[in-house]
C-alpha positions in Angstrom: 0.0 0.0 0.0 1.3 3.5 -1.0 0.7 6.1 1.7 0.7 9.9 1.3 3.8 11.3 3.1 6.2 14.1 3.2 9.7 13.3 1.9 11.1 16.2 3.9 9.6 14.9 7.1 10.9 11.4 6.3 14.4 12.7 5.9 14.3 15.0 8.9 13.2 12.0 11.0 16.5 10.2 10.1 18.7 13.3 10.5 19.3 12.5 14.1 22.5 11.7 16.1 21.3 8.2 17.0 20.4 7.1 13.4 22.8 4.8 11.6 21.5 3.1 8.5 19.6 3.9 5.4 16.0 5.0 4.4 14.6 3.1 1.5 11.6 4.7 -0.3 9.8 3.2 -3.3 7.3 4.9 -5.6 6.2 4.3 -9.2 8.8 1.6 -9.7 11.7 3.8 -8.6 13.7 3.2 -5.4 15.5 5.9 -3.4 18.1 5.1 -0.7 19.4 7.7 1.8 22.4 6.6 3.9 23.0 8.5 7.1 24.9 8.3 10.3 25.0 10.8 13.3 22.9 13.3 11.4 25.3 13.3 8.4 24.6 12.3 4.9 26.8 9.4 3.7 25.3 8.9 0.3 22.0 9.0 -1.6 20.9 7.7 -4.9 17.8 6.4 -6.9 17.4 3.6 -9.2 17.1 5.5 -12.5 20.2 7.6 -12.2 22.3 6.8 -15.3 25.4 7.9 -17.1 23.4 11.0 -18.1 23.2 11.9 -14.4 26.9 11.3 -14.0 27.8 13.4 -17.1 25.7 16.3 -15.8 27.5 16.4 -12.5 30.9 15.8 -14.0 30.3 18.9 -16.2 28.9 21.0 -13.4 32.0 20.2 -11.3 34.4 21.0 -14.2 35.5 17.5 -15.0 35.6 15.7 -18.3 32.4 13.8 -19.1 32.2 10.0 -19.5 31.9 10.6 -23.3 35.2 12.4 -23.3 36.7 9.7 -21.0 35.2 6.8 -22.8 38.5 5.8 -24.5 40.3 5.8 -21.2 37.8 3.6 -19.3 40.1 0.6 -19.4 39.0 -2.5 -17.6 35.4 -1.5 -17.4 32.8 -2.8 -19.8 30.1 -0.4 -21.1 27.4 -2.5 -19.4 29.0 -1.8 -16.0 28.9 2.0 -16.6 25.2 2.0 -15.8 26.1 1.7 -12.1 26.8 5.3 -11.2 28.6 4.6 -7.9 30.7 1.9 -9.5 31.7 4.3 -12.3 32.7 6.9 -9.8 35.0 4.4 -8.1 36.4 3.3 -11.4 37.2 6.9 -12.3 38.9 7.4 -9.0 41.0 4.2 -9.3 42.0 5.2 -12.9 43.2 8.6 -11.6 40.5 10.5 -13.4 39.2 11.9 -10.1 41.1 12.8 -7.0 39.7 12.2 -3.5 38.1 15.7 -3.4 36.6 15.2 -6.9 35.2 11.8 -5.9 33.6 13.3 -2.7 32.2 16.3 -4.6 30.7 14.1 -7.3 29.1 11.7 -4.7 27.6 14.6 -2.8 26.2 16.2 -5.9 24.6 13.0 -7.0 23.2 12.5 -3.5 21.7 15.9 -3.5 20.0 15.3 -6.8 18.5 12.0 -5.5 17.3 13.8 -2.4 15.8 16.6 -4.4 13.6 14.3 -6.4 12.6 12.3 -3.3 11.4 15.5 -1.7 9.0 16.0 -4.7 7.3 12.7 -4.1 3.5 12.9 -3.6 3.5 9.4 -1.9 5.7 6.4 -1.3 6.6 3.4 0.8 9.3 4.1 3.4 11.4 1.5 5.2 14.2 2.2 7.7 17.2 -0.2 7.8 19.6 -0.1 10.8 23.3 -0.6 10.2 26.2 -1.0 12.6 29.9 -0.3 12.3 29.3 2.7 10.0 32.2 5.0 9.3 31.6 8.7 9.6 34.1 11.3 8.2 34.3 15.0 8.9 33.7 15.9 5.2 30.2 14.4 5.2 27.6 17.1 5.1 24.8 17.6 7.6 21.6 16.2 6.3 19.4 18.9 7.9 21.5 21.6 6.2 21.0 20.0 2.8 17.3 19.6 3.4 17.0 23.3 4.2 18.8 24.2 1.0 16.6 21.9 -1.1 13.4 23.3 0.4 14.5 26.8 -0.7 15.5 25.5 -4.1 12.0 23.9 -4.4 10.4 27.3 -4.2 12.4 28.4 -7.2 11.3 25.4 -9.2 7.7 26.0 -8.2 7.8 29.5 -9.7 8.2 27.8 -13.1 5.1 25.6 -12.8 2.8 24.8 -14.6 4.8 25.8 -17.7 7.7 23.5 -16.6 6.9 20.4 -14.7 10.2 18.5 -14.7 13.9 19.2 -15.4 13.7 16.0 -17.6 11.2 17.5 -20.1 12.6 18.2 -23.6 12.3 21.7 -25.0 11.9 22.3 -28.7 11.1 25.2 -31.0 8.2 24.4 -33.4 8.7 27.6 -35.4 12.3 29.0 -35.6 10.9 32.2 -37.0 9.6 33.1 -33.6 13.1 33.1 -32.1 13.6 36.7 -33.2 10.5 37.9 -31.4 10.9 40.0 -28.2 9.6 38.1 -25.2 8.8 39.7 -21.8 11.6 38.8 -19.3 13.5 37.0 -22.0 17.3 37.2 -21.2 18.7 35.4 -24.4 19.6 37.1 -27.6 18.3 35.6 -30.9 21.7 34.2 -31.8 21.9 32.2 -28.6 18.3 31.1 -28.9 19.0 29.8 -32.5 22.0 27.9 -31.2 19.9 26.4 -28.4 17.2 25.4 -30.8 19.8 23.4 -32.8 21.2 21.9 -29.6 17.9 20.6 -28.3 17.5 17.6 -30.6 15.4 15.6 -28.0 17.7 16.7 -25.2 16.2 17.4 -21.7 16.7 20.6 -19.8 19.2 18.8 -17.7 21.2 17.6 -20.8 21.2 21.1 -22.2 22.7 22.4 -19.0 25.8 20.2 -19.7 26.5 22.1 -22.9 25.7 25.5 -21.2 27.7 24.6 -18.1 24.9 25.9 -15.9 22.8 24.4 -13.2 19.6 22.9 -14.6 17.5 25.2 -12.5 19.2 28.2 -14.0 18.7 26.8 -17.5 15.0 26.2 -16.7 14.7 29.8 -15.5 16.3 31.1 -18.7 13.9 29.0 -20.9 10.8 29.7 -18.9 9.8 33.0 -20.5 10.1 31.5 -24.0 8.0 28.5 -23.0 5.5 30.7 -21.2 5.0 32.7 -24.4 4.9 29.8 -26.9 8.3 30.4 -28.5 9.4 27.0 -27.2 7.4 24.0 -26.2 8.1 20.9 -24.0 7.9 17.2 -24.7 7.4 14.8 -21.9 10.4 13.3 -20.1 11.8 10.3 -21.8 12.1 6.9 -20.1 13.2 6.1 -17.5 13.1 9.7 -16.2 9.3 9.8 -16.8 9.0 7.7 -13.7 10.4 10.4 -11.5 8.0 12.8 -9.7 7.2 16.2 -11.2 7.8 19.5 -9.4 5.1 19.8 -6.7 2.6 22.6 -7.4 2.5 25.5 -5.0 -0.1 24.8 -2.3 -1.4 28.4 -2.4 -0.8 31.7 -4.2 1.2 33.1 -1.3 3.6 35.9 -2.2 6.8 34.6 -3.8 10.2 36.1 -4.0 13.9 36.3 -5.3 16.3 37.5 -2.6 22.7 38.2 -2.9 25.2 38.0 -0.4 27.8 40.6 0.3 30.9 40.0 2.4 30.8 40.8 6.1 31.7 44.3 7.1 34.8 45.0 9.0 33.4 47.0 11.9 35.1 46.8 15.3 33.3 45.7 18.5 34.3 46.7 22.0 33.0 43.3 23.3 35.3 40.2 23.3 33.1 38.5 20.8 32.0 40.2 17.6 28.4 39.2 17.2 27.4 38.3 13.7 24.1 39.5 12.1 22.7 38.6 8.8 20.3 41.1 7.1 18.0 39.7 4.4 16.2 42.3 2.2 15.7 42.8 -1.5 16.4 46.6 -1.2 20.1 47.5 -1.5 19.4 50.9 0.1 17.8 49.3 3.2 20.7 46.8 3.5 23.1 49.7 3.3 21.2 51.5 6.0 21.1 48.5 8.3 24.8 47.7 7.7 25.7 51.3 8.5 23.7 51.3 11.7 25.0 48.0 13.0 28.5 48.2 11.5 29.2 51.5 13.3 28.4 49.7 16.6 31.0 47.0 15.9 28.7 44.2 14.8 29.9 41.7 12.1 27.3 42.3 9.4 26.5 40.4 6.2 23.8 41.5 3.8 21.8 39.1 1.7 19.7 40.0 -1.4 19.1 36.4 -2.6 19.0 33.9 0.2 18.0 31.0 -2.1 21.3 31.3 -3.9 23.3 31.9 -0.7 22.0 29.4 1.8 25.2 27.4 2.1 27.1 30.6 2.8 24.5 31.5 5.5 25.0 28.2 7.1 28.8 28.6 7.2 28.4 32.1 8.8 26.5 30.8 11.8 24.9 34.2 12.6 23.9 35.2 16.1 20.8 37.0 14.8 18.9 37.4 11.5 17.0 40.5 10.3 14.6 39.5 7.5 12.2 41.5 5.3 8.7 40.1 5.0 7.9 41.0 1.4 10.6 40.0 -1.1 10.2 39.3 -4.9 11.4 35.7 -4.9 10.5 34.1 -1.6 8.0 35.2 1.1 10.0 36.1 4.2 7.5 34.3 6.4 8.0 31.1 4.4 11.8 31.5 4.5 11.7 32.0 8.3 9.7 28.7 8.6 12.3 26.9 6.5 15.3 28.2 8.5 13.7 27.4 11.8 13.4 23.7 10.8 17.1 23.5 10.7 19.0 22.8 13.9 21.5 25.5 12.8 18.9 28.3 13.0 16.5 26.8 15.5 17.8 29.0 18.4 18.9 32.0 16.3 16.6 35.0 16.9 14.9 36.0 13.6 13.3 39.5 13.5 10.9 40.2 10.7 11.0 43.7 9.2 8.4 45.5 7.0 7.1 48.9 6.1 3.6 47.3 5.7 2.0 46.8 9.1 -0.6 44.5 7.4 2.2 42.2 6.2 3.7 42.1 9.7 0.3 41.3 11.2 -0.1 38.5 8.6 3.4 37.2 9.4 2.5 37.1 13.1 -0.8 35.3 12.4 0.9 32.7 10.3 3.2 31.6 13.1 6.4 31.7 11.0 8.6 31.1 14.1 9.9 34.7 14.1 11.2 36.0 17.4 10.0 39.6 17.0 8.9 42.2 14.5 10.2 45.7 13.5 8.3 48.3 11.4 10.0 50.4 8.8 11.0 53.2 8.9 13.0 52.8 12.0 15.7 54.8 13.7 19.2 53.6 14.6 18.1 53.6 18.2 15.0 51.4 17.4 17.1 48.9 15.5 19.8 48.7 18.2 17.3 48.3 21.0 15.5 45.3 19.4 18.8 43.7 18.4 20.4 44.2 21.8 17.3 42.8 23.5 17.3 39.5 21.6 21.1 39.0 21.5 21.1 39.4 25.3 18.2 36.9 25.6 19.9 34.4 23.3 23.2 34.6 25.3 21.2 34.2 28.6 19.4 31.1 27.3 
């Protein structure tokens, strides 16, 4: 029996220090396996990952693809290449990948498997305990990866229903339309014509290999042309048609696109310089906040696009976050909920900021997990007062 479930909840349930083993999930004839230990992700894959999957990630990481390496694949028959993990080990043994390259490739393939599993509408889940599992320091925290993938999902969902899967195959039924101006189109006619020739039954993911871009970025570039009929999409080819489509947005809640600057170099009279991350789509507001806090010695980082900077935010480990409610890529309320699910940000005070009191009232009513709320415009004294209050509370707790 297939039961409706949340892939995210399933993964968070195994991202615990006492869990050693793997989660097996089956749906629509596809099997996912997520191997964990002490909250860290050891590996993840699914049963329809192929050499195309491996080629995509080799290209993304700046390595030669299997096609380029084919002549050098001594001692490995073409039939054996279908096993992605075996191929990675063979590349390592043949000296085509160093240890860091092997680890990076395995992590990238694991993230792809996890991403598709989080899109599942249903599935059968089984937990398998393992003993004598080796854990290394370079293994990523599963909870951190889940938070990154949740934010990435919001970007994918903005492309629906025009794009339903990264495995769909774009094509141009009328090349004469390539010279037309398309609202929000970022590609010139020459590049569009080149892409039209490249397509040839290739998926969005396969095109990204040629473009040396993340497949989400390629989908975002193609979206305006698909939306306005310049390009169309064929269904995903087998076996990728067995994978889940991008889940539709549950509601028409405000969406957003928030960019990370380097921390300021302000001095602090205290022994520990407290780190504050400010998330807002307005560069002027970020500059104001950075000026107010930097002049008081706080270590300040400004973020315009948190969905592209989540891994950096995790590495920074802020003491407090200031977050705008209304941003043109992800609703601040939703982002706050996502961050609070991670153990990294669970105890970090998050202050929601907005010039719209109605938006703040809505944020409060939706229980985002925010610690407090600040209305724009505010003075330096207002900002320092609320920051000081919650930093002191956090230290005391």
